[in-house]
C-alpha positions as CSV (number, residue, x, y, z in Angstrom):
1,M,0.1,-0.1,0.1
2,S,1.4,3.2,-0.7
3,N,1.2,6.5,1.5
4,S,-0.1,9.4,-0.2
5,I,1.4,12.7,-0.2
6,L,-0.2,16.2,-1.2
7,L,3.1,18.4,-2.7
8,V,2.0,22.0,-2.8
9,D,4.6,24.6,-4.5
10,D,4.3,27.1,-6.6
11,S,7.4,26.3,-8.6
12,K,7.3,23.5,-11.5
13,T,10.6,23.1,-11.2
14,I,10.4,22.2,-7.2
15,R,7.1,20.2,-7.7
16,S,9.5,18.1,-9.8
17,H,12.2,17.3,-8.0
18,V,10.5,16.7,-4.9
19,R,8.1,13.9,-7.2
20,N,11.8,12.6,-8.7
21,I,12.9,12.4,-5.3
22,L,10.0,10.6,-3.8
23,E,9.1,8.5,-6.5
24,N,13.2,7.3,-6.8
25,S,12.8,6.2,-3.1
26,E,12.7,2.9,-1.3
27,E,9.3,3.9,0.0
28,D,6.2,3.5,-1.9
29,Y,4.9,6.9,-2.6
30,L,1.8,8.3,-4.6
31,V,2.7,11.8,-5.1
32,I,-0.4,14.2,-5.7
33,D,0.9,18.1,-6.7
34,K,-0.6,21.5,-6.6
35,E,0.3,24.5,-7.7
36,D,-1.2,26.8,-4.7
37,G,-3.0,26.3,-1.4
38,F,-6.5,27.0,-3.0
39,Q,-5.8,23.8,-5.8
40,A,-4.9,21.7,-2.6
41,L,-7.9,22.7,-0.5
42,K,-10.2,22.3,-3.4
43,W,-8.6,19.2,-4.1
44,L,-8.7,17.9,-0.3
45,S,-12.3,19.0,-0.2
46,V,-13.6,15.9,-2.5
47,Q,-11.1,13.4,-0.5
48,T,-12.4,11.3,2.1
49,G,-11.0,9.4,5.3
50,K,-9.0,6.8,3.4
51,T,-8.1,9.0,-0.1
52,L,-6.8,12.2,2.6
53,P,-3.1,12.1,2.1
54,D,-0.7,10.5,4.9
55,L,1.5,14.3,4.3
56,V,1.3,17.6,3.1
57,I,4.2,18.9,1.4
58,L,3.7,22.7,1.7
59,D,5.9,26.2,0.3
60,R,4.9,29.0,2.2
61,N,5.5,31.5,-0.5
62,M,2.8,31.1,-3.1
63,P,0.7,33.5,-5.0
64,N,-3.1,33.1,-4.7
65,M,-2.9,31.4,-1.6
66,S,0.1,31.3,0.8
67,G,1.3,28.3,2.6
68,D,0.6,30.1,6.0
69,D,-3.2,30.7,4.8
70,C,-3.5,27.3,3.3
71,I,-2.4,25.5,6.6
72,R,-4.4,27.9,9.0
73,I,-7.2,26.1,7.0
74,L,-6.3,22.7,7.4
75,K,-5.0,22.9,11.2
76,N,-8.9,24.3,11.5
77,D,-10.8,21.8,9.6
78,P,-11.8,18.2,11.8
79,S,-11.0,16.1,8.9
80,W,-7.8,17.6,7.9
81,K,-6.2,18.9,11.0
82,R,-4.5,15.4,11.8
83,I,-2.7,15.6,8.4
84,P,0.9,16.3,9.3
85,V,2.4,19.3,7.3
86,L,6.0,19.8,6.6
87,F,6.9,23.1,5.1
88,L,9.5,23.2,2.5
89,T,10.8,26.9,2.3
90,A,13.1,28.9,1.2
91,Q,12.3,31.4,4.5
92,V,15.4,30.2,6.6
93,E,15.1,33.1,9.4
94,M,14.7,31.3,13.1
95,S,11.6,33.5,13.6
96,E,10.1,32.3,10.5
97,L,10.5,28.5,11.7
98,V,9.4,29.1,14.9
99,K,6.3,30.5,13.9
100,G,5.9,27.8,11.1
101,L,6.1,25.3,14.1
102,S,4.3,26.7,17.2
103,E,1.9,29.2,15.6
104,L,1.2,27.8,12.4
105,Q,1.2,24.3,13.6
106,A,3.3,22.5,11.3
107,E,4.9,19.0,12.1
108,D,8.0,19.8,10.4
109,Y,10.1,22.8,8.8
110,L,12.7,22.6,6.1
111,P,14.4,25.4,4.4
112,K,15.4,25.1,0.1
113,P,17.9,24.1,-0.8
114,F,17.6,20.7,1.1
115,D,19.3,17.4,1.4
116,P,17.3,14.5,-0.5
117,R,18.8,12.2,2.2
118,E,17.2,14.4,5.0
119,F,14.0,15.1,3.1
120,L,13.2,11.6,2.6
121,A,14.0,11.0,6.4
122,R,12.0,13.7,7.9
123,V,9.1,12.7,5.3
124,K,9.2,8.7,6.4
125,V,9.3,9.9,10.0
126,L,5.8,12.3,9.6
127,I,4.4,9.3,8.0
128,R,5.0,7.1,10.4
129,I,3.8,8.9,13.2
130,K,0.8,9.7,11.4
131,Q,0.2,6.1,11.0
132,A,0.7,5.3,14.9
133,E,-1.4,7.8,15.4
134,D,-4.1,6.5,13.0
135,L,-4.4,3.1,15.1
136,T,-5.0,4.9,18.4
């Protein structure tokens, strides 16, 4: 059974790069990608329990709807709030990292550019934690 990952980034290059890393890893990941928060939320709104993603990888700086606005909606929705969010972002300032993790409630935060091995390790851990929580 593959783990599904919703990848949200306005950069086609980044989406392609991240998809490549995930699909060529040892794990079985199904990657759904969207260009912005609106597209992501629209897609999520037609998913049900079993078809919801195991992880959301979210850029913070996007047109139309920022990652910050998108995660606020995700974390306030009863059926979406348990989906872990990994911010993958060019915002590297410590204050932004703290805001992302504490105020915005992201489960993890990785600045761009990133090391593919570290990225895969973080993805694997977040999905493992979600699977453990789903059993409770």
